[in-house]
Phi, psi and omega in degrees: 000124180301147185303325181294319181289323174302317182286319175297326176299320182293324176298318184289330172299311179297320174300314180300318178300311179295317184303313180298319178297319180298311186297321179290320184295311190300316182300316182295319183290313181290329176307320182291338175263314183267351182091186189252017184292163180303312181300315185294316181290323175301318182299317182292312178300319182299312176293319176303312183286321181297321182292322173297322180287320176287326172303318181297317184289312191280317178285338174295318176293317176301321181295335180290333183270358187268129182283335170245081182296333178280339173289320177298318179300313178301318178298321182298314183295321182294314185288327175299315182293318183292317179287329172294319176298327176281343184307321181297325183286321177297325180293327184292321178296312180304324177302312180293319180293321182289315174301316174298330175290330179103002177070193177291333179299329181264324185265342190091162189291322183295305182290321180303313181298319180299315178297322174297310186300323180290322180283326177287321177301317179297329184265317189267336183303307182300304178301319180290327179294317178288325175307320183295339180267351187298312185285319175301321182293320182286326178291320182298328190278333186238341178295137186255162183292332185265011177274070190292335181261002177055053179293335183295312174312314180299326171301302186298317181293320181291313181293322177303322173285330174295327169301313180302320178309305183304320175297315182293322182288309182294322176296312180295315187273347185219308196284317179294325183291318187262340184238344181086178184298306193292313180291330179296314181295324183283330163306314181296316181298323176300323176297319182292326173293322179300311172311310181295318183290319179301321184289313175307311185296316180296321180298317181290331181272354180287145178298149183301329178291322183287329185289322191255358185291347176297330185293330188261010182279109185246016188291160179284126177232031175304134179293144179282336184226175179302121182292332180292322181297313184296314180295319172300318183288328171298320180294317190292316182293321175295323175299312182298321184290316180292319177301320180290326170313304180309312176304313176305305181311307186298317191270322180279331180311308176298321181298325184264355177105347172075011181276173177305315178303312184287333176286324172299319180290327171302307177300319182294321179296318178298314183290320179301316178298313184292324174299306183297323180295325181287324175294320177303311175310316180296332183272349183293141178274075182269105181285326183252177180287165178298152187230160178285343180298309180303318179297316179299320176302317181293323177296315181294314178302314180301311182297324180292317181288336176278322179293325184305305179302322174306308181294326176304326176060233183289000177290331174294316178296318182296320179294326174300316181295315185292339177271357181296325180306338175308331181297343178294340175285352183110191183303311187291343175291311174307312184296319177299317179296315184292317180299322175303315177293323180293315184286342173282318192267321195261312185307313188299314176293329179289333170305308176296322176303321178294334173282336187289320185302302177298330180290323182284326178291326177293329178287345174280341175174177184245155176063207181278324192292126176079007184293328174302310180288323182289322168297318177296319179300306185298320177298312179300314183288323176298315182298309181300311174309315177299310177308304185300323177299313183305302188296316175302322181287310182295322192258338182220310187298307186292314174300324177288309184265346195070161181303316173299323176301311178299322180302310174304315179305317180296321178295323181295319179295319181293317178297320179292320178296323182291322181288322179295311181301315179307321185264356179285133179277131181221034180082005182276152182289148176035063182302328183290323176288322180299335190280347185307309192291308177300316181293326175298313178295327179288316178298324177289328176293322175292324179290326178292346182283342178289355181287167179297323178070188188297140173246187182299348178305323175303330178270338189235033189288352178287345185278353177128163179270127176165182180289136176284112192273317182237144173207116178229148172282065187251157182294349179275002182225035169276129184298320188246013179191089177282112190296329182261308181297330181258014187293331175301324174274314184298325183276309190279347177301313174286315187296326176303310183301312179297331181281330185272340182274143187287336179202073186286131178238318178240136177221152172234144174241121180269102183113116179273322179047230181286353185081359189290312181302309182288323179299317181284329171298326186287339180263012177292124187304324183278347185290130181256331188203137177229116172262135178238127182252125186224136187275331189247113178306326185299336185293338178301323179293323177294318182290336175287321176299319189274009182307324175300339185255341184257022183059038175055045184317312188284352174260358175286116183295343185279342190260134177235127174260123184248122178279112176175200186251137185296323176302302187303315188292323180294322180291328192250341184281154190246357180288156172248148181231148173282324182229131168230137180237123179243112183230065185284192184275185181297140186299334183281353174287137189307124176088346181288326181308335180286356167273007187230013188269165175303312179297323172303312180294329174294324179292320177299314179295331174288342184261352186271145169290166184303328177251027178295154176235131174256128179252122186238109173287147180212127180284147180240009175258151178053048182205153182255175184299315181308316186290319179293323179298321180295319177307311185294317183295323178292311178297319182289343174291349179240326180247122181289337186240123180227123176245135192250138182229144166254111183278329176193180182301126177087357182234124182245139175240121181259118180262105189248143178201172186270329176255150174304141176285138178254143183238105172258116186301314183297320183292318180291322183289322175299306187292321180283354175266355182251174183265152358278003192290323180295310183296327179294316178296315183290323179292314195269323186239357177057045176204172181218169174082167179290332176285325177294328176290313181284353176293341183261004173285134181252309181196155183271183184298331181293318171303310183302319182292326180292317180298328176298328194248004179297313180221163180269059184284154181292150179278157172277101193244166178303321182288325180226095189270073195296322181292339176302314184280318184297322178300310180300319182288330181274356181299128174074007178290136177293162169065039181278197178288146184231121179300322186295327180293321177299309180300314183294326175297316179295318179293329182285335178274346190058044174251012191262006180228147177288167167294099186206152177298098193295333186291340187272353185244129180275085188291332174297321183285330174306310182291323176300313179295319180303308184298329182283325190276320184247166184261009179295140185294153176274130182285118174053062186289143169285172183299314178302315182294320174310313180293320185287321179296318181294327184287322176290326178291322176293324175290322176296333177267008176081011180260095179289326179290317179292320176301317175298315186295316184289329181290315178297350181275350175247168196256351191262146173293153179301142185241343180237163184302317176302321176291326176293314176299324183293307188292318180299311186291321182287326173291321175303315181301335177265352184075027186286143189288341178278350181305314180305326179303315184277334174297317184294324177291334176289319186292338176293332183248318184225081183299330181293316178296330176301313178307315181297318180290320175299325178301317182290318176302312182296324177297317181288338176265014175082004178279068182307305180307313180293319180298315181297320184297318183292317181301314177301319177292327177290315182296324176300317177288329184282348171281344176250330189256125185279351193258007175303152181298119175310317177292318173298328174290318180296318184288329177289327175290326178287324174298321174299322174295321179293320180291319178296321184290339182254346183227073185307333178301329181270352186299319188294320181288321180294323175302313177298322180291335190245006185295325180247153187300150173283174181298134184050035173056042179298121174060032193287333176292329178286320180303309186296315185291321177283340177293328180295320180288321180295326175296318177300323170298311176303322178280009177089040188050047175200154183294139180194207190301310179293324179292324184288319181297323180289321182288337180304335188288344183271346184287152356275349188255087187276161176298132176267074185221136201300308181299322177296313185293327178291321176289319179305319179297311185297318187287325180285331174294318186291325183263005175063027182302150174294344179272357188301318181298309180297319176302322179290319180298320185292318181297310182297324178293318181298307185300328185282321187249330195236348188304316184286332183261304192280346186239020182308308181298326182287323182291316179306315181300313181296327174301315185291324181264006182313321182276356181287144177297342181261013187294345179266004183265128180298140179232000000 
């Protein structure tokens, strides 16, 4: 490599480093103004990419006319640094203008988008336009006449991209976390100034002959192929690669945790592949000019390498699971595991893509003549193609085709381009025979698309390694919002605020999710209006599905859903609210930490009434003490009063206000005894009354002030979102934050109770409900407390005999609803005469659960008809009511199977009761499995029509388990089902390949129950 090329490559390395830092900073900064919506992000990305493209075209031409192209390059870098350094000030001005206009809420989406584009173009247009000219100018300065394949362009392009890799990694893993957006950007501008000054100095030190020899370059650089085809191809490969980047982010995000670090690694892997690919092109021993044959090979290879992970399907997700134990080594163990997946999926096709760009420039011409304009043109077409791919993917193709569908679409595009390029005649000898290799590779890539591909296992890989048995679009399977499992937080986040506020009328909820928070707030009698701001329109469908648990939120006329970004809305809306609830996703997910910053809290404070309450959800799992303290410090910098609540295991709710919250026992008792407060507490917390309410209280404002002042941790601000990185670093780390220690500390400091008349509260009952609701250990427990704890543990594990034994070893009557249900069901399972007394107590609060327990008592007492009647009533309620106890529901389904197997006359009615899913798919996996057994009872204790109907619910992705497959085969054969052939093939395949290994446990179970009279009944 000539010394001139080496030096200029170093300049471009620094330039690439700075450009990546600039891009990341600008995206983060504009997100704080416009929000994180797709339209807002697209505006920033669109201007950035368009600026690069237009700069490539116009400045590439200018570089051809410059006698000193390296001096021209140095000027470009100098003005890039100047305009980038000024950008934070200009963004601040844009923020004030946008707020004054009123944002999209005032202007509408169309005009709002135009305003965004205008503001972004005024700020980012100049530096990005200048950036687009740097590579053409540098290429013009160093490419020599004898470089017929333009390998030097590959060197420059590759080194420039490797600089971007360093910017991605250094920025993600160090700069933004420790210095924030502004300082990081200014550090990058300092580097950019150094690059510019060094380039000026190097230009002056070059011999006169080197500087001016371009003027006397007369070599022929005519293109060997159609320039139009090459430029269109440049656009298509850019389109395909950026489209694939969106797929990688969508598909790998859940596997890698979705944090800033994992997204940074995906980007770094892509850039590293491109950079090394460019350098590799420069190292290729190309004696002749570039050819379409070589381009066809790259397209086919890229298609093949993209199709391969698709064909591997869930094996990639399983590999990610197998690598997770590396996390025990700490944060960098996780990074190693994430990097391995990125290098399997992302790096190989990116490497081939890196070879493509200098190859395309070489197809446009040879040597130095025209290299500036041709590099600029190829760069522009490639960039514009990438922009179109990004916008088409985010706004249309991914929602239309799904991420796996777009994955296949990209392979089709590249395969098509490879075949077309292979057969285009370009003066090459025997083009048809030379096309065999690229065409074969392209066809092989297309064949790979016939594989099953990635499944939902990529999104739910944390549940374990195995076949995905059940998949419903149900509220129990939302990644960041389980409508039943998270009800303690989702319902009570708003209800706590409505309980504590003296007269709540106006409320806002940031994030619709399952709709539970907003829906329950909207049915509070005094509430007049609830605004919900939701970023993603598709979430409305989720809220509609969850209508049984969210009080039919979307049909409530008091509730208004605003599609937009919460930050933008709070900056631009003029309304005032009594209650604002913020329950976003996990803070470590990219971009979410901006909803936990001081500036965000200031905008919330500006929208609250004087006695308003702000409620902030905070996760307490996978987080360390320092991060929790930063939460308190940041929120406390705006709100002087912060009270802490534990809504459920792992979830903390901070109630913040300007004025101290008042607790009047009689008002609380009256309010909590009325609807919807009573129903909300029963559904979400399985408790009632003011004591049950206060059992979830953790600490008062004095405790919050102590946490704020323990250490001088930095605040989480818009400029430096420290918790974004702190959360991501502490995922899976041992010795993290423990709620039990926080409660213990609050009790020791006498900060664990609100300002309330203690005489009006039964604090012993508060403690009993607390110990019943949460798993934290009791400090110095009495013998009776040890027995009660053991009873609750056994009951939660379904061991009714041990639970009753442990309970009867203590002396006190049950104090909480959970304890009453425990004793009622355990006594019923024994047929005890004392059971009805406790069942009646359950019936006063939860009539549905009482029906299930009565069914168990009647069955034990031999009253089969009454047991069936109570079960049917329970299931009838459970079809409409989402709140029956899930564990009790599961045991009731098993009881139905037991009754059906010994009383065939009852089987038919029980089958009808369980034929359709219960409300919100409560215990649906158990229902589907047990229904097969009940169906066989209806069929006369053998597979038949009812058995086949039950099995059809599992199609087409059935359980890969021997007994199930055997019953499936028999049932379909008896009923002459169209699936009989497939069932027989599946069973034979299992017996031939997997029976001895995958189903050993099932075979052992069958041997153990072989002598049972129910052995022929599917279980």
